[in-house]
N, C-alpha and C positions, 0 to 999 in steps of 0.2 A: 569610942567607937572606932574611930577614924587608927586608934592607937595599938587597939586586939586585930586589926585587919592586916596591919602593915607587920606585927610582929609574926602573923602567922603566914605570909608572903617569905619573910626570912626565915623561918624554919624550916617550910617546905623548899625553899631556894639550898638552906643549908642540905637537908639531908639528900637532895637530888643529885647535890655535885659529891659527894661521901658517896656514896651508891654508884656512881658512874664513875669515878675515881676506884674503888676496889675494882670492879668490873675492867678495868684497864689494868690494873696489875695483876690480875688472874690470866689474862690471856700470854697463850706464849706466841713469839714470833715465828713466822715460817723461816725455816730453814732453808737453802737450797746448795747440796753439795756438788760442789765440781772438781771432777777428777781429770787431771791432765795423763794422758796416754801419751806413750812411743810412739812413731809413727808405725811401727812393725804391728803393736799391739791393737791399734786401729784398724790396719790391712787387715790383718786377723780376725777382727770382728765383723767387719764389713764381708770379707768372702765367708764368714760361719754363716751372716744374716741371709744373703745371696742363696744360699745353698739350701738352707731351712728353708727359704721360699721357693726356691725350684722345685724342694721335697714335695711342700703343700700342694705347690700346682702340678704336677704329676698325679701324686694322690688322689686329687679330685678329678682330673682326667680321666685316670684310670677306673676309678667307681663310676664313671660317665660309660666307660667304653663296656665293662662288665654289666651296667645294668641294661643297655643297649643292644647286648649280645645274647642277655638272659632272654629281654622280651621278644627278639626275632627268634629264637628258640621256641617259646612257648607259642610263638606265632607259627611256626612251620608244623609245631606238632599238633596244633588246633587245626589248621587246613589238613593236614594230614589225616587226623581223626572225620573231619568233616568231609572232606573229597571221598574216604572207605564206606564213609555214611549214607554219603549220597549215591557212592556206586553199587551199595546194597541196596539203597529205596530203589534206585534205576533197574538192578536186576529185577528185583521183587513186582516192580511194574511192568519192565517186559514179561517177565513168569506168568505176572496176571493176564496182557495182553494176550501171550503163547496160548494160554488156557481159554480165555474168552475166543480167540478165534477155533481152537480145538471143538470146544463146544456148538460155534455157530455152524463149523465145516460137518459134525455128528449131528447136529439137528437137520441140517441142508441134505446130510445123506440118508436121514433116518426117513425124513420127509419126502425124497426120492423114492427110497426103496418101499413106502406106503404108497407112493402113486403108482409105483410100476405095478409092485403088490395090486393094485384095486384095479390096474389096465389088466394084468394078463387073465382072468377068466373071462375075458370076452372073447 
């Protein structure tokens, strides 16, 4: 029994080392490529990178300005429409008040005429 257990452990050990050795052989090694550039090429690369970064920042700022201008324009047009509708509502309210005053004045005049006409036969 002891010999059987020892043989199983030896077989498992050999199989596991063989599998791990195959895994190492199949892995590729990471490679890093270094390109040496002349000072002029590096300066040109750095200048191009800075120009592109400025361009991206300008585009972002331009988008923000356009969005803000569009929002302001919408706000002004809505405010103008609101003021026009408020003025027309105010005009209607004033016209209603005027009509109410006229009807009250007509009633008073009519009541006075009735009072005068009823007083006349005396």
